[in-house]
N, C-alpha and C positions, 0 to 999 in steps of 0.2 A: 282215150284214156291211154290204149299204148303210142298213139303218134304222140301226147301231150311227154310219156316216157324219154321216149330218144331221142324228142327235140330239147328234153334237160340234161340226158346225158350228152349231146353235143356239145350243148353250150358250156358246161364243167368243166369238159374234154379240151374246148378251147381255150378257158381262162387258164387252165391247168399248165397248157403250149405255152401259151402267152409268158406266164412267169415264170417257166424253166428256162425257156430263151431269154429271158432278162437277166435272169440270174446268171447264167452263161456268159451274157455280154459283159456283166459286171466283173467276172473274176479275170478276164482275159488281161486288161490293162493294168489288174493290181501284180498279178503273175509277172507279167513286163517289168513293174517297177522293182519287184523285188529281187528278180533278175538284176537288174542294172544296179541297185543299192548293193549287190554283193560282189559288186565288178572287181576283179584280182588289181590294189595298187600296183603302182609302180617301184621295183626293187632294184637299189641304187647299188648295193654289191657286186664288186667283180671290179677285172681290171682292163684299164685302157690306154688308148695309143692318142696323139694329136697333133692339132699344129698351131700356133698363137701367132700375134703380134700388133703391133699398136706402139704408143710414142713411150719415149723415155726423157724426161728431166730430172734436173739435178742442180746443186750448187757445191761450188770448190772454193781454196783460199789456200794461197802459197803463203808460210810463214819458216823466217831465216832461224836457224838452228846454229851455226858456227859461223864464224865470221873473223878476218885478221883484225875487226875492230869491234873488240867486246862492248862498244856501246850501244850497237845496231845489233846484237845478237837477240833473237826472240821476238824482235817487230814484225810485222807483215811484210811481205813482199808485193801483194797484191792486195787489195781488197775481196771481200766476198766477189763471186761473179757465177752466172747460170752457164749451166750446157744445157743442151736439148739434141734430139736424136732420134732417129726410129728402130725398132728393135724386132727381129722374128726369127721364130726358131720351132722347137718342136717338144711335147711333152709326154711322159709316162706315168704312170700313176695306179694305184687302188684303193678303192672304198669296200668298207665292211658297215651293212645295216644293221642296227642293234633291233631287239625286239622293241616297236614304236616307230618313231622317226629322227632318231638320232644317228647319224651317219659319221663314222669316224674313215680319215684315211691316210695315206703319206703321198707326196708329188715329188718330182723330180723334173725339171725344163731347163734346156739351154738356150741361148737365144745370142746370135748375132746383133750388134748395137753401133749405130754409131753415133753415138753420145759424145759431144764435146762443146769445150769452150775456153774462152783466152780472155786475159786482162794484161794491160799495160804494167811494167813493174813501176813499184811506187819509189820517190828517192828517199834513200840513196842507192838505191839496187840498180838504177835503170843507167842507160837507155838500154831497155828489153820487153820484149814480150812473154808472156808464159802462158803456157796452154795446158790445159789437164783434157784426156780422152779415155774413151772406155768401148773397149773391142770386143768384148763379148760378157754375158753374163749367166752364170748358173745357180740357181736357187734347189736347196732340200730342205722339203717342209710337209709339217704335219698339219692336219686340218680335221675340222669339227664344225658340224652342220648341223641343220634341222631341215628334214625333207617335207614339203608339201606336195604329196601326191609324183607330178614329173616336174618340180620345181625344186632345187636345193640350194639354201643361202648358206653360206659358211664365213669361218675364219681361219686363217690359216696363220703360221709363221716358223721360224726356224733358221739354216745358214744360208749368206749368201756367198758366192763369189764372183773374181770380177777380171778381166785381164785390161791392166790401165795401161797408159804413159802419160809421162811427160814430158813437152816439149820448151826449152827454153831458147830463144833467136834473138840475139845480141846482132847487131850492126855488122855483117859481112858472115856469120857462122848462127849454126844451130846446134845444141845440146838436146839429148834424149835419152831415156830412160825407161824400162818399159818393168813393171810388177803384177803378178798375182796378188790380189788383196781379198782378205777373209771379212765377213761382217756378218748381223743381223737380218733377217727379212720380217717385215707383217703386213697383212693385209686382210681384206673381206672383198666377196665374191660370190655372184650367184650365178648358177646352172638351169638350164632349161633341155629338158627329153622332146626333141621333136618329133622323133621317130623311136622302136625301141633300141636302139642299141645307139644312135648318134644323138648328142647333144652340146649344145652350145654354151658358150660361158663368158662372160664380162667380168673383169679382176682389176683391183687398184692394189699395187703392194710399194710399199716405204722402205727401202734398204738404207742402212749406214755403214760405213766402212772406217770409221773413225778418220785416224791420219797417220799416215807411213811416210817413210822419208827417201828423197830422189837425191840422184847426182851428188853423191859423199863419196871420194874427197869431191872438193871444189872442182870448177874449171878457173884457176888463177887468171890464166892469160883472157878470158872471155867475164871475167869477175863475176862469173856465174857460181853462187854459193848452195851449200848442202840446206834441202827445206823439205819441213813436213808440212804435205800435202794434204786437207781433207776432203772428202766423197760422199754425197747423198745420192740416191736415186728416188724417183718419184715416178712410177710406170703405171699406166692404163691401159690395158691391152682386151682382145677379144681372140675366142679361140675355135675351136670346132673338135671334138672328141669321138672317138669310136671303143665303144666298149667290147673287148675281146670274148666275154662270155659272163 
């Protein structure tokens, strides 16, 4: 009888130990899963600096505004023509993430650009070639976006400034004038944080500078008349930013 009791106690103890071990094995993955679930999300708040570069395309047109012949005032000097070039520059900005996924910010960038294009003057303004070029571009924009952990999808808009020049070359000589122009800019972009303080972006911006007047007064000897010149920008660029804090 004593032997049977000892054997029975041993069997019950073995079964109990097995059940306890199984329960311990089951709680370990659950604990890990719970820890993974409450992992801290990426926080976008903070200020940053960066570099960016890409392509810059656009359109321009020259229109007569004054002429010795009143019949041609208001006529196009050129048709619409394309401009293109590259750009590279720097960025500085700040983000603030409110409760939830909304991110608000402000950003300023300055870029050097080689954007330019030209067209032959239409009769009766020729023979000459008119060119529009852009030397630098500066945008100051507000931003609003939605964060999805390390990804940020945003829209942006604000004011743009551009250093521009118009050149008109007739046979034997050229006339040039430079102006700083102001317009509006808007676009969309995506940013992604690849490390804690480093994130990449790809961005599209459209800028419109309306029209500005160049070469006023006219250069009579070369038959170069004052003109209103329209200018737009289509910008696609990539960048890398570093969050300071």
